[in-house]
C-alpha positions in Angstrom: -20.6 47.9 36.7 -24.1 47.2 35.3 -25.2 43.6 35.3 -27.8 42.0 33.1 -30.4 39.8 34.6 -28.5 36.6 33.9 -25.5 36.0 36.1 -23.0 33.3 36.1 -19.6 33.8 37.6 -17.0 31.2 36.6 -15.1 31.7 39.9 -18.1 31.0 42.1 -20.5 28.9 40.0 -19.8 25.3 39.0 -18.9 24.7 35.3 -15.6 22.8 35.0 -16.5 19.1 34.5 -14.2 17.0 36.7 -13.6 13.3 37.3 -12.9 13.0 41.0 -10.4 10.5 42.5 -13.4 8.6 44.0 -14.8 8.0 40.5 -17.6 10.5 40.6 -18.0 13.3 38.0 -18.8 16.8 39.3 -19.0 20.3 38.0 -16.8 22.6 40.0 -16.3 26.4 40.1 -12.8 27.7 39.4 -12.3 28.3 43.1 -13.3 24.7 43.8 -11.1 23.4 41.1 -8.0 24.9 42.7 -9.0 24.3 46.3 -9.9 20.6 45.5 -7.2 20.0 42.8 -5.7 17.0 44.7 -9.1 15.4 44.8 -9.7 15.8 41.1 -8.3 13.0 39.0 -8.6 14.9 35.7 -11.0 17.1 33.6 -14.0 15.2 32.2 -15.8 17.5 29.7 -17.6 16.4 26.5 -14.5 15.9 24.4 -10.7 15.5 25.0 -10.2 18.7 23.0 -12.5 20.5 25.4 -10.6 19.3 28.4 -7.3 20.4 26.8 -8.7 23.9 26.0 -10.1 24.3 29.6 -6.8 23.0 31.0 -5.0 25.7 29.1 -7.3 28.3 30.6 -6.5 26.9 34.1 -2.8 27.1 33.3 -3.3 30.7 32.1 -4.7 31.5 35.6 -1.8 29.7 37.2 0.8 31.5 35.1 -0.9 34.8 35.8 -0.9 34.2 39.5 2.9 33.6 39.6 5.1 36.4 40.9 8.1 37.4 38.8 11.0 35.0 39.5 14.7 35.0 38.7 15.6 32.7 35.8 18.4 31.2 37.8 16.0 30.0 40.4 13.2 28.7 38.1 13.9 25.0 38.9 14.3 25.5 42.6 11.1 27.6 42.7 9.3 24.9 40.8 10.6 22.2 43.2 9.4 24.2 46.1 5.9 24.4 44.6 6.0 20.7 43.8 6.9 19.7 47.3 4.2 21.9 48.9 1.4 21.8 46.3 -0.9 23.9 48.4 1.2 26.9 47.5 0.2 26.9 43.8 -3.5 26.5 44.7 -3.2 29.4 47.2 -1.6 31.6 44.6 -4.3 30.8 42.0 -7.1 31.3 44.6 -5.7 34.7 45.6 -5.5 35.7 41.9 -9.1 34.6 41.3 -10.3 36.5 44.4 -8.8 39.7 43.1 -10.1 39.3 39.6 -13.4 37.6 40.2 -15.4 40.3 38.5 -13.6 39.5 35.2 -15.1 36.1 35.1 -18.8 37.1 34.7 -20.1 35.1 31.7 -22.9 37.6 31.0 -21.4 40.9 32.1 -22.9 43.8 30.1 -19.6 45.5 29.5 -17.0 42.7 29.3 -18.5 39.2 29.3 -15.9 36.5 29.8 -14.1 35.8 26.5 -16.8 37.5 24.5 -17.6 40.8 23.0 -20.4 42.9 24.5 -23.0 43.9 22.1 -21.5 41.9 19.2 -24.1 41.8 16.3 -24.4 41.5 12.6 -26.2 43.9 10.2 -29.0 41.5 9.7 -29.4 40.7 13.4 -29.1 37.0 12.6 -27.9 34.6 15.3 -27.2 30.9 15.4 -28.5 28.0 17.5 -26.2 26.6 20.2 -25.2 23.7 17.9 -22.8 26.2 16.3 -20.6 25.8 19.4 -20.8 22.0 19.7 -17.9 20.2 18.0 -19.4 16.7 17.6 -22.7 17.6 16.0 -22.5 16.8 12.2 -24.4 18.9 9.8 -25.9 15.8 8.1 -27.1 12.6 9.7 -26.5 12.9 13.5 -25.9 9.3 14.4 -22.7 9.6 16.4 -22.8 12.6 18.7 -23.0 13.3 22.4 -26.1 15.5 21.8 -29.2 15.3 19.7 -32.9 16.3 19.6 -33.8 18.8 22.4 -30.2 18.6 23.6 -29.4 20.9 20.7 -32.0 23.5 21.6 -30.1 25.0 24.6 -27.0 24.8 26.7 -26.8 25.2 30.5 -24.5 28.1 31.5 -21.9 25.6 32.6 -21.9 23.8 29.2 -21.9 27.1 27.3 -18.8 28.2 29.3 -16.9 25.1 28.3 -17.9 25.2 24.6 -17.1 28.9 24.5 -13.5 28.1 25.5 -13.4 25.2 23.1 -14.7 27.4 20.2 -11.9 29.9 20.7 -9.4 27.1 20.6 -10.7 24.7 17.9 -13.4 26.4 15.8 -13.1 25.3 12.2 -12.2 27.8 9.5 -14.8 28.8 6.9 -17.1 31.8 6.3 -18.4 33.4 9.5 -21.1 35.8 10.4 -19.9 39.3 9.6 -19.8 41.4 12.7 -20.6 45.1 12.5 -17.4 47.0 13.3 -15.1 44.5 11.7 -13.5 46.2 8.7 -12.6 42.7 7.2 -16.3 42.0 6.6 -17.5 42.0 3.0 -21.1 41.6 2.0 -22.1 40.8 5.5 -19.7 37.8 5.6 -16.4 37.2 7.5 -14.1 35.3 5.2 -11.9 32.5 6.5 -8.9 33.3 8.7 -8.0 29.7 9.7 -9.0 27.4 12.6 -8.8 28.4 16.2 -5.1 28.5 17.1 -5.0 25.3 19.2 -6.7 23.4 16.3 -3.6 24.1 14.2 -1.3 22.4 16.7 -0.7 18.9 18.0 -1.3 19.3 21.7 1.1 17.6 24.2 0.8 17.7 28.0 1.7 15.6 31.0 -0.8 14.2 33.3 0.0 13.4 37.0 -1.9 11.4 39.6 -4.4 14.3 40.1 -5.1 17.7 38.7 -2.8 19.4 41.1 0.2 17.4 39.7 -1.0 18.0 36.1 -1.0 21.7 36.7 2.5 21.6 38.2 3.9 19.4 35.5 2.7 21.7 32.8 3.9 24.9 34.5 7.2 25.9 32.8 8.6 28.5 35.2 11.4 29.4 32.8 8.7 31.1 30.8 7.6 33.1 33.9 11.2 34.2 34.4 11.6 35.1 30.7 12.1 38.8 29.8 8.8 40.5 29.0 6.7 37.9 30.8 5.1 40.7 32.9 3.2 41.9 29.8 1.9 38.4 29.0 -1.7 39.0 30.0 -5.0 37.0 29.5 -7.9 38.7 27.7 -9.7 39.4 31.0 -6.8 41.6 32.1 -6.6 43.6 28.8 -8.9 46.2 27.4 -12.3 44.8 26.3 -12.2 43.5 22.7 -14.5 44.8 19.9 -15.4 43.2 16.6 -12.1 44.1 14.9 -8.7 42.6 15.3 -7.2 43.6 18.6 -4.6 46.4 18.3 -1.4 45.7 20.1 1.5 48.1 20.8 3.8 48.5 17.8 6.6 46.0 17.9 5.0 43.9 20.7 5.1 40.1 20.1 1.9 38.4 19.1 1.3 36.4 21.2 3.1 37.8 24.2 3.7 34.4 25.9 2.0 31.3 27.1 -0.9 33.1 28.9 -1.7 34.9 25.7 -1.5 31.9 23.4 -3.4 29.6 25.9 -6.3 32.1 25.7 -5.9 33.3 22.2 -9.1 35.0 21.0 -9.5 33.4 17.6 -13.1 34.3 17.4 -15.5 37.1 18.5 -18.4 35.4 20.3 -21.5 36.4 22.1 -23.8 34.1 24.1 -27.5 34.9 24.4 -29.0 33.7 27.7 -32.8 33.2 28.0 -34.7 31.8 30.9 -31.6 30.3 32.6 -30.2 28.7 29.4 -28.1 29.8 26.4 -30.3 29.3 23.3 -28.5 31.4 20.7 -24.9 32.4 19.9 -23.1 34.6 17.5 -19.6 33.5 16.3 -17.5 35.8 14.1 -13.9 36.1 13.1 -11.4 37.1 15.7 -7.6 37.5 15.8 -5.7 35.4 13.2 -2.4 33.9 14.3 0.0 32.9 11.5 1.6 29.5 12.2 5.0 30.2 10.7 7.7 30.2 13.4 5.1 30.7 16.1 7.1 29.4 19.0 5.2 31.0 21.9 3.1 27.8 22.5 5.0 25.5 24.8 2.6 22.6 24.3 3.2 21.7 20.6 6.1 20.3 18.6 7.2 22.1 15.5 8.5 20.7 12.2 10.8 22.2 9.6 8.9 23.1 6.5 10.9 23.2 3.2 8.0 24.7 1.2 7.3 27.5 3.7 11.1 28.2 3.9 11.2 28.5 0.1 8.1 30.7 0.1 9.2 33.2 2.7 12.9 33.3 1.8 13.8 34.5 5.3 15.6 31.6 6.9 14.2 28.3 8.2 10.5 28.2 8.7 8.9 25.9 11.3 5.2 25.0 11.5 3.2 23.4 14.4 3.4 19.6 14.1 -0.1 18.2 14.1 -0.8 14.7 15.1 -1.3 12.0 12.5 -4.6 10.2 13.2 -3.2 7.0 11.7 0.1 7.0 13.6 -0.8 8.7 16.9 1.6 7.0 19.2 3.9 5.5 16.5 4.5 8.9 15.0 4.1 11.0 18.2 6.5 9.3 20.5 9.4 10.9 18.6 8.3 14.4 19.6 8.2 13.3 23.2 11.6 11.6 23.5 14.0 13.1 21.0 16.0 15.3 23.3 19.1 14.6 21.3 19.2 17.3 18.7 21.6 15.4 16.5 19.0 12.7 16.1 16.6 15.3 14.7 19.0 17.0 12.3 18.9 16.1 8.6 21.8 15.6 6.2 21.8 19.4 5.4 22.3 20.3 9.1 18.7 21.5 9.6 16.8 20.6 12.7 13.8 18.7 11.4 11.8 18.6 14.6 11.5 20.9 17.7 10.1 19.0 20.6 7.4 20.8 22.6 9.1 23.2 25.1 7.1 21.6 27.9 8.8 18.3 27.2 12.2 20.1 27.4 11.2 21.7 30.7 10.0 18.4 32.3 13.2 16.8 31.0 15.2 19.5 32.8 13.3 18.8 36.0 14.0 15.1 35.7 17.7 15.6 35.1 17.9 17.8 38.2 15.9 15.3 40.2 13.3 17.9 41.0 10.3 15.5 40.7 11.7 12.3 42.3 13.3 9.2 40.9 11.3 6.3 39.6 8.3 8.3 38.7 6.0 7.5 35.8 3.9 10.2 34.1 1.3 10.1 31.4 2.0 12.0 28.2 -1.2 13.0 26.5 -1.5 13.8 22.8 -4.6 15.8 21.8 -5.7 17.3 18.5 -8.4 17.8 15.9 -8.5 16.9 12.3 -10.4 19.0 9.8 -11.8 18.4 6.4 -12.8 20.4 3.3 -10.4 23.4 3.6 -10.4 23.1 7.4 -14.1 24.2 7.5 -15.5 21.1 9.3 -14.4 18.8 12.1 -13.4 15.3 10.9 -11.9 13.6 13.9 -10.9 14.4 17.5 -7.6 12.8 18.5 -6.7 11.6 22.0 -3.9 9.3 23.0 -1.8 8.6 26.0 1.5 7.0 26.9 2.8 6.3 30.4 6.5 6.8 30.4 9.3 6.8 33.0 10.5 10.4 33.6 14.1 9.4 33.1 13.3 8.6 29.5 12.8 12.3 28.9 16.3 13.1 30.1 19.2 13.7 27.8 21.1 11.2 30.0 18.8 8.5 28.6 19.1 9.6 25.0 20.3 6.2 23.8 17.3 4.4 25.3 14.9 7.1 24.1 16.4 6.7 20.6 15.8 2.9 20.9 12.1 3.6 21.7 11.9 5.9 18.7 13.7 3.4 16.4 11.3 0.7 17.6 8.3 2.7 16.7 9.7 3.6 13.3 10.9 0.1 12.4 7.6 -1.5 13.7 5.7 0.8 11.4 7.8 -0.4 8.5 7.2 -4.0 9.5 3.5 -3.3 9.7 3.5 -2.0 6.1 5.4 -5.1 5.1 2.8 -7.2 6.8 0.1 -5.4 4.9 1.9 -6.2 1.6 2.2 -9.9 2.8 -1.6 -10.0 3.1 -2.0 -8.4 -0.3 0.3 -11.0 -1.9 -1.7 -13.8 -0.3 -4.8 -12.4 -1.9 -3.1 -11.9 -5.2 -1.8 -15.5 -5.1 -5.5 -16.6 -4.7 -6.6 -14.4 -7.6 -8.1 -11.6 -5.4 -7.5 -7.9 -5.0 -4.6 -6.7 -3.0 -5.7 -3.4 -1.5 -8.6 -4.4 0.8 -6.7 -7.2 2.6 -3.6 -5.1 2.8 -5.3 -2.2 4.6 -7.2 -4.6 6.8 -4.1 -6.5 7.8 -2.2 -3.3 8.7 -5.1 -2.1 10.9 -5.2 -5.6 12.5 -1.4 -5.7 13.3 -1.3 -2.1 14.6 -4.1 -3.0 16.9 -2.3 -6.1 18.1 1.0 -4.3 18.6 -0.5 -1.2 20.3 -0.8 -2.4 23.9 2.4 -4.5 24.0 4.4 -1.5 22.7 3.0 0.8 25.4 3.7 -1.8 28.1 7.3 -2.2 26.8 7.9 1.7 26.8 6.3 2.0 30.2 8.6 -0.7 31.6 11.8 1.2 30.5 13.5 3.3 33.1 16.1 4.9 30.9 19.0 3.0 32.5 18.9 0.0 30.2 21.4 -1.0 27.5 19.7 0.5 24.4 20.6 -2.4 22.1 19.3 -5.0 24.5 16.2 -2.9 25.1 15.5 -2.6 21.4 16.2 -6.2 20.8 13.7 -7.0 23.6 11.0 -5.2 21.7 11.9 -6.8 18.4 11.5 -10.2 20.1 8.0 -9.2 21.4 7.0 -7.8 18.0 8.3 -10.7 16.0 6.2 -13.2 18.0 3.1 -11.1 17.3 3.9 -10.8 13.6 4.6 -14.5 13.5 1.4 -15.5 15.2 -0.8 -13.4 12.9 1.1 -14.4 9.8 0.6 -18.1 10.7 -3.1 -17.6 11.2 -3.4 -15.8 7.8 -1.4 -18.6 6.1 -3.7 -21.3 7.6 -6.7 -19.5 6.1 -5.1 -18.7 2.7 -6.8 -21.6 0.9 -5.5 -24.0 -1.7 -5.4 -21.4 -4.5 -2.9 -19.3 -2.6 -0.8 -22.3 -1.6 -0.6 -23.5 -5.3 0.1 -19.9 -6.5 0.0 -18.4 -10.0 2.2 -16.6 -12.5 1.4 -12.9 -13.0 3.4 -11.4 -15.7 7.0 -12.7 -15.1 6.5 -13.2 -11.4 5.3 -16.3 -9.6 3.2 -15.5 -6.5 2.2 -18.0 -3.8 1.7 -18.3 -0.1 5.3 -19.5 0.1 6.8 -16.6 -1.8 4.7 -14.1 0.3 5.9 -15.8 3.6 9.5 -15.7 2.5 9.3 -12.1 1.6 7.6 -11.2 4.9 10.2 -13.0 7.0 13.0 -11.3 5.1 11.4 -7.9 5.9 10.9 -8.8 9.6 14.6 -9.7 9.8 15.5 -6.4 8.3 13.3 -4.1 10.4 13.0 -6.1 13.7 16.2 -8.3 13.9 16.5 -10.6 16.8 19.7 -10.5 18.8 20.8 -13.9 17.4 20.3 -12.5 13.8 22.3 -9.3 14.7 25.2 -11.4 16.1 25.0 -13.7 13.0 25.3 -10.7 10.7 28.2 -9.3 12.7 30.0 -12.7 12.6 29.5 -13.0 8.8 30.7 -9.4 8.3 33.8 -10.2 10.4 34.6 -13.3 8.4 34.2 -11.4 5.1 36.4 -8.6 6.3 39.0 -11.0 7.5 38.9 -12.8 4.2 39.3 -9.5 2.3 42.3 -8.5 4.4 44.0 -11.9 3.9 43.4 -11.6 0.1 44.8 -8.1 0.0 47.8 -9.2 2.1 48.5 -12.1 -0.3 48.5 -9.7 -3.2 51.1 -7.6 -1.5 
């Protein structure tokens, strides 16, 4: 195999940015990542989305290194790997040794995750900022790189951003590669974001990278029929500028390995004097999101509009994370193992939890990981603007949860956690309205104080909610557990409401009549407390309601009996 002058082998040369358990940050080669995985706390690249994309490549290597296993032994095989974690590292290292030549970043015939000789008719290339996600096109005030940092990338940096671009590149017009029949007028027209950017990424994090790789290794997928043909791009024929041709009738993608390394773009890095100074990014393989269930690390939501459009049964779409409700909205996709809780009145399953959550839940139920263990669920995603053509936000959130909470045996407590998140959100909206009513009573606008109050109360509730969830083991009485959270939340709401009332001013205390309504601090406070009792009832309030209902029912029965 002919080599160009620049050489960088991802198996031998350091490029994976890692936070070590001793607190230092190092770049490791792939061989070092696996041989030292128990000493690596986590990945530590430029962005959480980059770490997630690189983790998926590491998982593709792990999946590819696994021998075919029997489905009936998937859990037992996993437990064996978990109890002797050196086995997984040895398997991955053996795979890398055999396929080391496929990991050359600048190979002349098949450069890693690139297309050799990729070019446009004009010969135009872009600067390396084309790869970097957090470099805005306008004023560059908030970015990890600026000035000369945008002139060139080290080979290690280029390798990380290369993987990130395949996963998260925005949609929009691309350079038109020669050889791509989709190109018109020298331009490649939008095919959507990189596949991972269309999803809401979910994974579990252990005490070190070795545990993280194990927790996100779903061996039921390795045992699935056809998994032997689930290959990464470095094991398939070299790509060209056009969409990759697959055997007729073959699934696209073929499984987790394929989707973790999906080639959404055609890319070429141009090395010069030990650095990468130019790149070419063109359209690659599109991946329609409808009913795309090969990705085990994202939830899916039922789409009524897509179902009506395709008229071929229920259509599910990847469930992206909501930047305003990360943990409040995302916890449901982690814990809702009870299908009935996710089914609407029409009998349609509204939410499919990420398959990796179901797998870890199964491991927990079969006691394959160990009792009393807490793991961190990470939620990662990207938000795009203007027809998905630019990055808007990168999302990263984490929640430490007891493994038993993922089990179907703890469905009632898990439902209490989900209920608490939903009801607290409703209460936070009510709190925002309370702030708006105070402002209205004083003669001011409602919208600015309302939005500010919601942000304030969500911030105040955030950590207490996480601590409450982390403290649950799954064995609690669900009603008592939910009541415990309601009590915590009510104190926080009460404290902030009292502070806002103390600063409301005389005008709000006196109030005013607007139309046919009288608005004052007192009416706003009364309305807020009524809302809090509705969404976050205390145990004494629940018991009081039950007692009143019982008396009313008793009275009704007596009356009916008297009539007879």
